[in-house]
C-alpha positions as semicolon CSV with decimal commas, in nm:
position;residue;x (nm);y (nm);z (nm)
1;M;2,036;0,553;1,521
2;K;2,262;0,400;1,254
3;I;2,137;0,089;1,079
4;L;2,278;-0,138;0,810
5;N;2,013;-0,362;0,651
6;V;2,197;-0,653;0,488
7;C;2,017;-0,819;0,196
8;C;1,745;-0,557;0,186
9;G;1,448;-0,689;-0,007
10;A;1,075;-0,635;0,026
11;V;1,056;-0,700;0,401
12;G;1,369;-0,502;0,486
13;A;1,269;-0,205;0,272
14;C;0,925;-0,183;0,434
15;F;1,052;-0,200;0,789
16;C;1,380;-0,010;0,759
17;G;1,225;0,240;0,520
18;R;0,987;0,349;0,793
19;L;1,279;0,389;1,034
20;A;1,454;0,610;0,779
21;Q;1,139;0,821;0,747
22;H;1,157;0,874;1,122
23;G;1,518;0,991;1,126
24;A;1,733;0,677;1,138
25;E;2,042;0,666;0,916
26;V;1,980;0,353;0,711
27;A;2,221;0,199;0,462
28;V;2,141;-0,120;0,274
29;T;2,309;-0,399;0,083
30;V;2,107;-0,534;-0,210
31;R;2,129;-0,843;-0,427
32;R;1,990;-0,678;-0,740
33;D;1,896;-0,342;-0,898
34;R;2,162;-0,143;-0,712
35;E;2,190;0,140;-0,966
36;L;1,813;0,175;-0,997
37;I;1,767;0,191;-0,620
38;E;2,050;0,443;-0,587
39;Q;1,870;0,664;-0,838
40;Q;1,507;0,634;-0,731
41;G;1,501;0,442;-0,403
42;F;1,242;0,178;-0,318
43;R;0,895;0,283;-0,432
44;I;0,655;0,128;-0,183
45;K;0,278;0,106;-0,228
46;S;0,157;0,048;0,126
47;I;-0,166;0,008;0,320
48;G;0,000;0,239;0,572
49;G;0,055;0,510;0,313
50;D;0,268;0,503;-0,002
51;F;0,626;0,624;0,032
52;V;0,971;0,620;-0,124
53;F;1,259;0,480;0,079
54;R;1,590;0,637;-0,023
55;P;1,870;0,464;0,173
56;Q;2,166;0,669;0,290
57;A;2,387;0,428;0,092
58;V;2,314;0,137;-0,142
59;L;2,593;-0,121;-0,127
60;N;2,684;-0,454;-0,280
61;S;2,808;-0,600;0,049
62;A;2,869;-0,524;0,415
63;A;3,240;-0,481;0,334
64;E;3,155;-0,153;0,160
65;Y;2,996;-0,004;0,473
66;R;3,222;0,268;0,611
67;D;3,029;0,367;0,923
68;Q;2,970;0,189;1,255
69;A;2,618;0,054;1,277
70;D;2,426;0,041;1,601
71;Y;2,216;-0,238;1,450
72;V;2,297;-0,471;1,162
73;I;1,963;-0,610;1,044
74;L;1,976;-0,925;0,829
75;T;1,671;-0,990;0,613
76;S;1,802;-1,256;0,374
77;K;1,620;-1,577;0,292
78;V;1,741;-1,878;0,491
79;L;1,859;-2,113;0,217
80;P;2,107;-2,403;0,203
81;G;2,453;-2,267;0,139
82;A;2,369;-1,915;0,255
83;D;2,629;-1,802;0,510
84;A;2,486;-1,542;0,748
85;V;2,823;-1,492;0,916
86;E;2,993;-1,405;0,587
87;L;2,711;-1,171;0,489
88;I;2,746;-0,946;0,794
89;K;3,090;-0,999;0,950
90;A;3,263;-0,704;0,777
91;A;3,021;-0,461;0,942
92;I;3,028;-0,602;1,295
93;T;3,202;-0,394;1,562
94;P;3,218;-0,465;1,937
95;H;2,907;-0,255;2,005
96;T;2,697;-0,374;1,709
97;V;2,365;-0,540;1,787
98;I;2,277;-0,813;1,534
99;V;1,909;-0,840;1,438
100;L;1,766;-1,133;1,243
101;I;1,434;-1,082;1,065
102;Q;1,421;-1,430;0,913
103;N;1,223;-1,753;0,916
104;G;1,313;-2,079;1,085
105;L;1,457;-2,233;1,399
106;G;1,820;-2,238;1,506
107;I;1,915;-1,960;1,267
108;E;2,097;-1,771;1,543
109;D;2,337;-2,051;1,642
110;A;2,613;-1,986;1,387
111;L;2,606;-1,613;1,456
112;Q;2,631;-1,663;1,831
113;A;2,935;-1,886;1,777
114;A;3,097;-1,633;1,544
115;F;3,018;-1,322;1,750
116;P;2,995;-1,439;2,114
117;D;3,033;-1,088;2,255
118;N;2,764;-0,924;2,042
119;E;2,400;-0,917;2,140
120;I;2,167;-1,098;1,900
121;L;1,805;-0,996;1,865
122;S;1,574;-1,246;1,700
123;A;1,273;-1,093;1,525
124;V;0,949;-1,240;1,395
125;A;0,778;-1,040;1,121
126;Y;0,412;-1,038;1,031
127;I;0,375;-0,865;0,697
128;G;0,231;-0,920;0,352
129;V;0,464;-0,753;0,101
130;T;0,587;-0,851;-0,244
131;R;0,828;-0,715;-0,504
132;T;0,622;-0,625;-0,812
133;A;0,901;-0,479;-1,029
134;P;1,264;-0,366;-0,988
135;G;1,265;-0,125;-0,694
136;E;0,886;-0,144;-0,653
137;L;0,702;-0,312;-0,365
138;D;0,340;-0,376;-0,274
139;H;0,268;-0,388;0,100
140;Q;-0,078;-0,545;0,120
141;G;-0,128;-0,659;0,476
142;A;-0,012;-0,644;0,837
143;G;0,325;-0,497;0,929
144;K;0,424;-0,592;1,281
145;L;0,740;-0,711;1,458
146;I;0,809;-0,906;1,774
147;L;1,169;-0,890;1,894
148;G;1,352;-1,070;2,169
149;R;1,705;-1,140;2,283
150;F;1,832;-1,474;2,156
151;G;1,835;-1,703;2,457
152;G;1,568;-1,498;2,632
153;G;1,570;-1,223;2,890
154;A;1,565;-0,846;2,894
155;S;1,744;-0,618;2,647
156;S;1,771;-0,239;2,654
157;A;1,888;-0,249;2,290
158;G;1,581;-0,453;2,199
159;E;1,347;-0,218;2,383
160;K;1,509;0,081;2,211
161;L;1,467;-0,070;1,865
162;C;1,104;-0,162;1,936
163;A;1,039;0,195;2,044
164;A;1,197;0,326;1,723
165;F;0,985;0,098;1,505
166;T;0,667;0,187;1,693
167;A;0,738;0,559;1,667
168;A;0,786;0,508;1,292
169;G;0,444;0,346;1,256
170;I;0,551;-0,020;1,276
171;P;0,396;-0,189;1,582
172;A;0,682;-0,368;1,757
173;D;0,671;-0,554;2,087
174;Y;0,959;-0,681;2,295
175;T;0,937;-1,028;2,446
176;E;1,163;-1,216;2,684
177;D;1,053;-1,544;2,522
178;I;1,120;-1,510;2,149
179;A;1,131;-1,889;2,104
180;F;0,754;-1,901;2,161
181;Y;0,693;-1,652;1,881
182;R;0,932;-1,826;1,641
183;W;0,729;-2,144;1,681
184;K;0,405;-1,948;1,657
185;K;0,516;-1,801;1,323
186;L;0,610;-2,148;1,195
187;L;0,265;-2,267;1,293
188;W;0,137;-2,045;1,011
189;N;0,430;-2,071;0,773
190;V;0,449;-2,450;0,758
191;P;0,102;-2,519;0,620
192;F;0,027;-2,207;0,419
193;N;0,365;-2,156;0,251
194;S;0,405;-2,524;0,168
195;L;0,056;-2,588;0,037
196;S;0,039;-2,266;-0,162
197;V;0,317;-2,411;-0,380
198;L;0,223;-2,778;-0,375
199;G;-0,137;-2,680;-0,449
200;G;-0,031;-2,521;-0,776
201;G;-0,043;-2,157;-0,673
202;L;-0,309;-2,136;-0,405
203;L;-0,396;-1,800;-0,249
204;T;-0,455;-1,781;0,126
205;C;-0,832;-1,760;0,075
206;E;-0,827;-2,088;-0,121
207;M;-0,664;-2,266;0,172
208;T;-0,924;-2,149;0,425
209;D;-1,248;-2,225;0,238
210;N;-1,359;-2,513;0,465
211;G;-1,235;-2,765;0,209
212;E;-0,983;-3,048;0,206
213;V;-0,681;-2,817;0,191
214;E;-0,799;-2,635;0,503
215;M;-0,829;-2,972;0,677
216;L;-0,471;-3,053;0,578
217;C;-0,358;-2,714;0,710
218;R;-0,516;-2,800;1,042
219;K;-0,344;-3,138;1,060
220;L;-0,006;-2,984;0,979
221;M;-0,053;-2,723;1,251
222;Q;-0,145;-2,990;1,504
223;E;0,183;-3,169;1,429
224;V;0,382;-2,844;1,459
225;I;0,223;-2,791;1,802
226;A;0,330;-3,142;1,904
227;A;0,688;-3,072;1,794
228;A;0,691;-2,742;1,983
229;H;0,565;-2,914;2,299
230;A;0,842;-3,174;2,269
231;C;1,093;-2,885;2,259
232;G;0,947;-2,723;2,568
233;V;0,742;-2,454;2,394
234;E;0,374;-2,466;2,483
235;L;0,159;-2,354;2,190
236;P;-0,210;-2,382;2,282
237;D;-0,430;-2,595;2,055
238;S;-0,660;-2,294;2,012
239;M;-0,397;-2,140;1,783
240;V;-0,504;-2,373;1,503
241;E;-0,847;-2,215;1,478
242;E;-0,705;-1,869;1,539
243;N;-0,470;-1,908;1,242
244;I;-0,748;-2,032;1,016
245;V;-0,978;-1,742;1,108
246;Y;-0,697;-1,485;1,079
247;T;-0,598;-1,614;0,737
248;R;-0,959;-1,636;0,615
249;N;-1,009;-1,268;0,703
250;F;-0,676;-1,160;0,554
251;P;-0,686;-1,007;0,202
252;P;-0,631;-1,285;-0,059
253;Y;-0,255;-1,314;-0,062
254;K;0,031;-1,505;-0,223
255;T;0,266;-1,648;0,038
256;S;0,634;-1,560;0,023
257;M;0,718;-1,915;-0,084
258;L;0,469;-1,895;-0,370
259;V;0,618;-1,565;-0,486
260;D;0,966;-1,722;-0,479
261;Y;0,834;-2,018;-0,679
262;E;0,678;-1,793;-0,942
263;H;1,007;-1,607;-0,983
264;N;1,213;-1,928;-1,010
265;R;1,393;-1,861;-0,684
266;P;1,497;-2,134;-0,433
267;L;1,237;-2,206;-0,167
268;E;1,291;-2,186;0,210
269;V;1,201;-2,553;0,248
270;E;1,463;-2,632;0,512
271;A;1,407;-2,317;0,718
272;I;1,029;-2,341;0,726
273;V;0,950;-2,714;0,712
274;G;1,279;-2,900;0,749
275;S;1,369;-2,734;1,080
276;V;1,044;-2,859;1,236
277;V;1,072;-3,207;1,086
278;R;1,425;-3,254;1,217
279;L;1,321;-3,160;1,569
280;A;1,018;-3,390;1,550
281;R;1,248;-3,675;1,444
282;K;1,489;-3,594;1,726
283;H;1,206;-3,644;1,974
284;A;1,072;-3,955;1,795
285;L;0,737;-3,792;1,717
286;N;0,494;-3,936;1,465
287;T;0,428;-3,651;1,221
288;P;0,310;-3,816;0,897
289;H;0,164;-3,503;0,737
290;L;0,478;-3,299;0,805
291;E;0,700;-3,579;0,677
292;T;0,497;-3,613;0,356
293;V;0,484;-3,242;0,280
294;Y;0,856;-3,205;0,354
295;A;0,958;-3,493;0,130
296;I;0,749;-3,377;-0,165
297;L;0,835;-3,009;-0,130
298;Q;1,206;-3,083;-0,095
299;A;1,206;-3,307;-0,405
300;F;0,992;-3,061;-0,599
301;D;1,224;-2,770;-0,526
302;R;1,538;-2,971;-0,608
303;H;1,389;-3,093;-0,938
304;R;1,273;-2,744;-1,033
305;Q;1,612;-2,587;-0,960
306;N;1,781;-2,852;-1,176
307;Q;1,556;-2,751;-1,465
308;I;1,635;-2,378;-1,444
């Protein structure tokens, strides 16, 4: 199996590194530390066992890839101005399967328009991993994937990739309804990512301590469920309590948005919160908590970026 991981960061290195351990030929493009990673690979401290991921090739861009990938896996942040088509197009051949391990809704649309004859697999990741130093990662919790064909339905390529991940020690399930799981992931991401930053650096345990922030998390999740229902995706109300209990029992953790904030990187405001707010507005839903968090987080991130 030949894989090109475009924009390989903490998430990509953890997942694709395990595939490489199990025999896949994995090349990566990176945004930083290319020479260091070429020399020593990604050094990963992991709850599943520490390991070093040495990619077959470390590239600046997909245009440098000289092989034909079975799967091009994109693990970039979804940020305004980021062009997923440009990032991967040089490596796409007629038989390439495109895999998106990213946050948000509607992220597949531009790729489907650009590559109508290529299969697109949408993936939802559950993992707690952070970059602690150049080329060094700390995988603290979870490590699971759910994959599905964009638009729904069966996929032999999707089943094959799930089997490869599972064999490599990454639990991966195939679903014919990936839209459900995208919304389910946002049900967690919207409250916990947003409030970890707006709360001044809150850890997950501080947002599930039966206090006022936990109550706000619950209200945000209830509004996400209403937006999902309006879009034809039925998330049960019981998921609110399930998310709270899951997070309360998770090791104290900094969300990905909080890590980005601490490193002065742009935040995935539009992908995580804005995508839900826009759909709620489209269906004329009353979502006051979502609207408030979105407005403040958007302004906060814009102001902070102007100061850097």
